[in-house]
C-alpha positions in Angstrom: -2.1 -51.9 22.9 -0.4 -55.3 22.4 1.8 -53.8 19.0 3.3 -50.3 19.8 5.3 -48.2 17.6 7.8 -45.4 19.2 9.9 -42.2 17.7 11.1 -42.1 21.3 13.3 -44.0 23.2 11.5 -46.3 25.7 12.4 -48.1 28.6 11.9 -52.0 27.7 11.6 -53.7 30.8 9.2 -51.5 32.4 6.9 -51.7 28.7 7.4 -55.8 29.6 6.0 -55.1 33.4 3.4 -52.5 32.3 1.9 -54.8 29.8 2.3 -58.0 32.2 0.3 -56.4 35.0 -2.8 -56.3 32.5 -2.9 -60.0 31.5 -5.2 -61.9 35.0 -3.0 -63.6 37.7 -2.1 -67.1 37.1 -3.6 -67.1 33.1 -0.1 -67.8 31.6 2.8 -70.4 33.2 5.1 -68.8 30.9 6.4 -65.6 29.2 9.3 -65.1 26.3 10.7 -61.8 26.2 13.4 -60.6 23.4 15.0 -56.5 23.7 17.4 -55.9 20.7 19.1 -53.1 21.2 21.6 -50.4 18.3 25.1 -51.9 18.3 27.8 -49.2 18.1 29.5 -51.2 14.9 28.2 -53.0 11.8 30.4 -54.5 9.1 33.6 -54.1 10.5 32.3 -50.2 11.0 32.2 -47.9 14.0 28.0 -46.9 13.4 27.1 -43.2 16.3 23.7 -43.4 14.8 20.9 -45.1 13.1 17.6 -44.2 11.4 15.0 -46.0 11.2 12.6 -44.7 8.8 8.7 -46.3 8.1 5.5 -45.7 6.2 3.3 -46.2 9.4 -0.1 -47.3 8.4 2.1 -50.3 6.2 4.3 -50.7 9.4 1.3 -51.3 12.2 -0.2 -53.3 9.7 2.5 -56.1 8.8 3.3 -55.8 13.3 -0.4 -56.9 13.6 -0.3 -58.9 10.8 2.8 -60.7 12.4 0.9 -61.3 16.5 -1.8 -62.9 14.3 0.0 -65.3 12.8 1.8 -66.6 15.5 -1.7 -66.6 17.9 -2.3 -68.9 14.9 0.8 -70.8 15.1 0.9 -71.3 19.4 -1.3 -71.2 21.9 -0.7 -67.9 22.9 -2.7 -66.2 25.8 -0.7 -62.1 25.2 1.6 -61.0 22.5 3.5 -57.5 22.6 5.3 -56.3 20.0 7.4 -52.9 20.4 9.3 -51.1 17.7 11.2 -47.9 17.9 11.3 -45.9 14.6 13.4 -42.2 14.2 17.3 -41.7 14.9 18.3 -44.5 17.6 21.8 -44.2 19.8 23.7 -47.1 20.3 22.7 -49.1 23.3 19.0 -47.9 22.8 16.1 -50.4 22.8 14.9 -51.1 19.3 12.4 -54.1 19.7 10.8 -55.6 22.9 8.5 -59.1 22.1 6.8 -60.3 24.8 5.1 -63.9 24.4 2.9 -65.4 27.2 1.5 -68.9 26.6 0.7 -71.5 29.6 3.9 -73.6 28.6 6.8 -72.4 27.8 7.6 -73.7 24.7 5.0 -72.0 22.7 6.2 -68.6 24.4 9.8 -69.2 23.1 9.3 -70.4 19.9 6.9 -67.6 19.2 9.2 -64.7 20.7 11.9 -66.6 18.7 9.9 -66.2 15.1 8.9 -63.2 16.2 11.6 -61.7 15.6 13.6 -63.8 12.8 10.2 -62.9 11.0 10.5 -58.9 11.7 14.2 -58.5 11.3 13.8 -59.9 7.9 10.6 -58.9 6.4 9.6 -55.3 8.7 9.1 -52.8 6.5 11.4 -51.1 8.3 14.4 -48.9 5.8 18.1 -48.4 7.9 20.7 -45.5 7.6 23.6 -45.3 10.0 25.7 -42.7 10.2 29.5 -44.0 10.2 32.8 -41.8 10.7 32.7 -41.7 6.7 29.3 -40.5 6.0 25.7 -42.4 6.2 24.8 -45.4 4.5 21.4 -47.5 4.0 22.0 -50.8 5.5 20.5 -52.9 2.5 20.4 -56.4 4.4 20.2 -57.4 8.0 22.8 -59.8 9.7 22.4 -63.3 10.6 21.0 -64.7 13.9 
């Protein structure tokens, strides 16, 4: 499956390896990936936990739509989008994107576009746990 949402922690590198092993050997010439992990700080404050909430059907529809758009924009042989929800701790993987294509530019550009779209438009709601209590995150950080 090219779109996955997990409530538990996962090994991002293993997901990429497992997915790539399903592809036909020699069918692609480039693979670009992005792995996003949780930081232990945000807005100059310590963060000990983040909770990502979502509506499953809405999230899966959005991620599927993103994959379709990426495939329309670039000649991708394969695309993997994995996102975490629930309680997340510092250093836990939150998002994994893998793009396979015949050429590097398509793989790199698609991967970069996908993470920016996810970061700013995906239907996830973030709540941080800080020393002074919990707070909902109102906007994402740039780049």
